[in-house]
C-alpha positions in Angstrom: 102.0 87.0 121.7 101.7 89.8 119.2 99.2 92.5 120.3 96.0 92.6 118.2 96.0 95.5 115.8 93.4 98.2 116.2 90.6 98.0 113.6 91.0 100.7 111.0 88.1 103.2 110.7 85.3 102.4 108.3 85.6 103.9 104.8 83.5 107.0 104.4 80.1 106.7 102.6 81.3 109.2 99.9 84.8 110.3 98.7 85.4 113.5 96.8 88.2 112.9 94.2 90.9 115.5 94.3 93.7 113.9 92.3 94.9 114.5 88.7 91.9 115.5 86.6 89.4 113.4 88.7 86.7 115.5 90.4 83.8 113.0 90.9 82.0 112.5 94.2 82.3 108.8 94.6 79.8 106.6 96.5 80.8 103.7 98.7 79.2 100.6 97.1 80.7 97.9 99.4 83.2 97.6 102.2 84.6 94.7 104.3 87.9 93.9 105.9 89.6 93.4 102.6 88.2 96.0 100.2 86.3 99.2 99.8 84.6 99.7 96.4 83.7 103.2 95.2 81.7 104.0 92.1 81.2 107.2 90.2 77.6 108.4 89.5 77.6 106.9 86.0 78.5 103.3 86.9 75.4 101.1 86.5 75.0 99.3 89.8 73.5 96.2 88.2 76.7 95.7 86.3 79.0 95.5 89.4 77.3 93.0 91.7 80.2 90.6 91.1 82.9 93.1 92.0 83.0 92.8 95.8 83.7 89.1 95.7 86.3 89.5 93.0 88.2 92.5 94.4 88.1 90.8 97.8 89.6 87.6 96.4 92.3 89.5 94.5 93.4 91.4 97.6 93.2 88.4 99.9 95.3 86.4 97.5 97.8 89.2 97.2 98.3 89.5 100.9 98.5 85.8 101.4 101.1 85.5 98.6 103.2 88.6 99.1 102.7 89.3 102.8 100.3 91.5 104.8 102.6 94.5 105.3 100.8 96.9 103.0 100.2 99.6 105.5 97.9 100.1 108.5 94.7 99.6 106.6 94.1 96.0 105.4 91.9 97.1 102.5 92.4 97.9 98.9 90.3 100.9 97.8 88.9 100.0 94.3 87.5 102.9 92.4 85.4 102.4 89.3 84.4 105.0 86.6 82.1 104.6 83.6 82.7 106.5 80.4 85.6 108.6 81.8 89.2 108.2 83.0 89.8 105.3 80.7 92.5 102.9 81.8 93.7 103.2 85.3 96.3 104.2 87.9 97.3 103.1 91.3 97.9 104.9 94.6 99.8 103.9 97.7 99.2 104.3 101.4 102.3 106.4 102.0 101.1 109.1 99.7 98.5 111.9 100.5 97.4 111.9 96.8 94.7 109.3 97.6 94.4 110.1 101.3 97.0 107.4 102.3 95.1 104.4 100.8 96.3 101.6 98.5 94.1 102.4 95.5 93.1 100.9 92.2 91.3 103.6 90.1 90.0 102.4 86.7 87.6 103.6 84.0 85.7 101.5 81.5 82.5 102.0 79.4 81.1 98.8 80.9 81.8 96.9 84.1 79.9 93.7 83.2 81.8 90.6 84.3 81.7 89.4 80.7 84.2 92.1 79.8 87.7 90.7 80.3 89.1 94.2 81.1 86.7 94.6 83.9 88.7 91.9 85.7 92.1 92.7 84.2 92.3 96.5 84.7 91.8 96.4 88.5 94.1 93.4 88.8 96.8 95.3 86.9 96.5 98.4 89.2 96.4 96.2 92.4 99.5 94.6 91.1 101.2 98.0 91.3 100.3 98.2 95.0 101.9 94.8 95.5 104.9 96.0 93.6 105.3 99.4 95.3 104.0 99.0 98.9 105.1 95.5 100.0 107.1 94.5 103.1 106.2 97.8 104.8 108.4 99.7 102.3 107.6 102.0 99.4 108.8 102.3 95.8 109.6 99.9 93.0 113.4 99.8 92.3 112.8 97.6 89.3 110.1 99.8 87.7 112.4 101.2 85.1 113.6 97.7 84.2 110.2 96.2 83.6 108.1 99.2 83.0 104.4 99.5 83.5 103.1 96.2 82.4 105.8 93.4 82.4 105.6 92.5 86.1 101.8 93.0 85.7 101.7 90.1 83.2 103.4 87.8 85.8 101.1 89.0 88.5 97.9 88.7 86.6 98.7 85.2 85.2 99.6 83.9 88.6 96.6 85.6 90.2 94.1 84.0 87.8 95.8 80.6 88.2 95.8 80.9 92.0 92.1 81.9 92.1 91.1 79.0 89.9 90.2 81.3 87.0 91.6 78.8 84.5 89.8 80.1 81.4 91.1 83.6 82.1 94.6 82.3 82.9 94.7 80.5 79.6 93.5 83.5 77.7 96.2 85.9 79.2 98.9 83.2 78.9 98.2 83.1 75.1 98.0 86.9 74.8 101.0 87.7 77.0 103.1 85.0 75.3 102.5 86.8 72.0 103.5 90.2 73.3 106.8 91.7 72.1 108.4 94.9 73.4 111.2 97.2 72.3 113.0 97.1 75.6 115.7 96.4 76.6 116.0 95.4 72.9 113.5 95.3 70.0 111.5 92.0 69.9 111.9 91.2 73.6 109.4 88.6 74.7 109.2 89.4 78.4 106.5 86.9 79.4 107.5 84.1 77.1 111.3 84.2 77.7 111.6 85.6 81.2 108.6 85.8 83.5 106.7 82.7 82.5 109.9 80.5 82.9 110.5 82.1 86.3 106.9 81.3 87.3 107.0 77.8 85.9 110.5 76.7 87.1 111.1 78.7 90.3 108.1 78.3 92.6 105.4 80.2 90.8 104.5 83.4 92.8 107.1 82.5 95.5 109.9 83.7 93.2 108.6 87.2 93.0 107.6 87.2 96.7 111.3 86.3 97.3 112.4 89.1 95.0 110.5 91.7 96.9 111.7 90.2 100.2 115.3 90.4 99.0 114.8 94.1 98.1 113.3 94.8 101.5 116.3 93.2 103.3 119.1 94.6 101.2 118.3 97.5 98.8 119.1 101.1 99.8 116.2 102.9 101.5 115.7 106.0 103.6 114.6 106.0 107.2 111.0 106.4 106.3 111.1 103.2 104.3 111.3 104.6 100.8 113.7 103.1 98.4 116.3 105.7 97.5 117.0 104.8 93.9 116.2 102.5 91.0 118.1 99.3 90.1 120.3 98.8 87.2 120.2 95.6 85.1 123.1 93.9 86.9 121.3 94.4 90.2 118.0 93.2 88.8 119.6 90.0 87.6 121.5 89.6 90.9 118.4 90.0 93.1 116.2 87.8 90.9 118.8 85.1 90.9 118.7 85.2 94.7 114.9 84.8 94.6 115.2 81.9 92.2 118.1 80.3 94.0 120.1 80.0 90.8 122.3 82.2 88.6 120.0 83.6 86.0 122.5 85.5 83.9 122.4 82.9 81.1 118.6 83.0 81.1 118.7 86.8 81.0 121.1 86.8 78.1 118.7 84.6 76.1 115.7 86.7 77.0 117.2 90.2 76.7 120.6 90.0 75.1 123.7 91.0 77.1 125.1 94.5 76.6 128.8 94.7 77.8 127.9 97.1 80.7 125.7 94.4 82.3 128.8 92.3 83.1 130.3 95.2 85.1 127.0 96.0 86.7 126.5 92.4 87.8 130.0 92.2 89.3 129.4 95.4 91.2 126.1 94.2 92.5 127.6 91.0 93.8 130.3 93.0 95.6 127.9 95.6 96.9 125.2 93.1 98.1 127.2 90.1 99.4 124.2 89.0 101.5 122.2 88.4 98.3 123.3 84.8 97.5 122.4 82.0 95.2 
């Protein structure tokens, strides 16, 4: 029988920011076993009564779907600013930048639940913790393949669907389907031609949970659990094929094109990672 883990210490009642250009003294608004929510002084408390339930649901779903190995503290630390630090960033438990916590740090003018970004921004940043701190390891070897937001589109659509937020899921499906990017070639439709077909045809979130699991088993990392390099495109297609249980090179060619160097990269990936099978 596995020994029971020690309960992590309670989050402090206040938290002085000391990262990037952030210098607010944050106040703990809510904490439980899944999340700690901190607000800066300008966040209107009456606007955020819905946040504890939502952030808790997001993190519980993420752990249930992608595994619980996100560091010693089971919580996500969700920081909310009003009128400053627009957008957001993430932090990870292996780093001292945010005092060794998995963090979503977001700024909006309004945190009313009627604002779609009030739900989507924290989900996007929490998705980076899923991407970069899963399976007890650290880093995102595929980050330079899919950039800041393409995996996030998969994660957010699946999250909303999994939480029964069907109106939000339909809205982001429509918006993400219409998105076009200039990488790896102009006019690429990441969600329409790659991530949504993966989700729909290969087990929904299970395909990406499998992708992260394959990385954890096979991709190079240092003794401290940090991945030592990024993937190339051949490796990305190889590992995603293993997660899907089928050769996705034809699907990748339709979605992204197929530069000549990808053939050599894929052949080398198959030779270097023979345990990655499909």
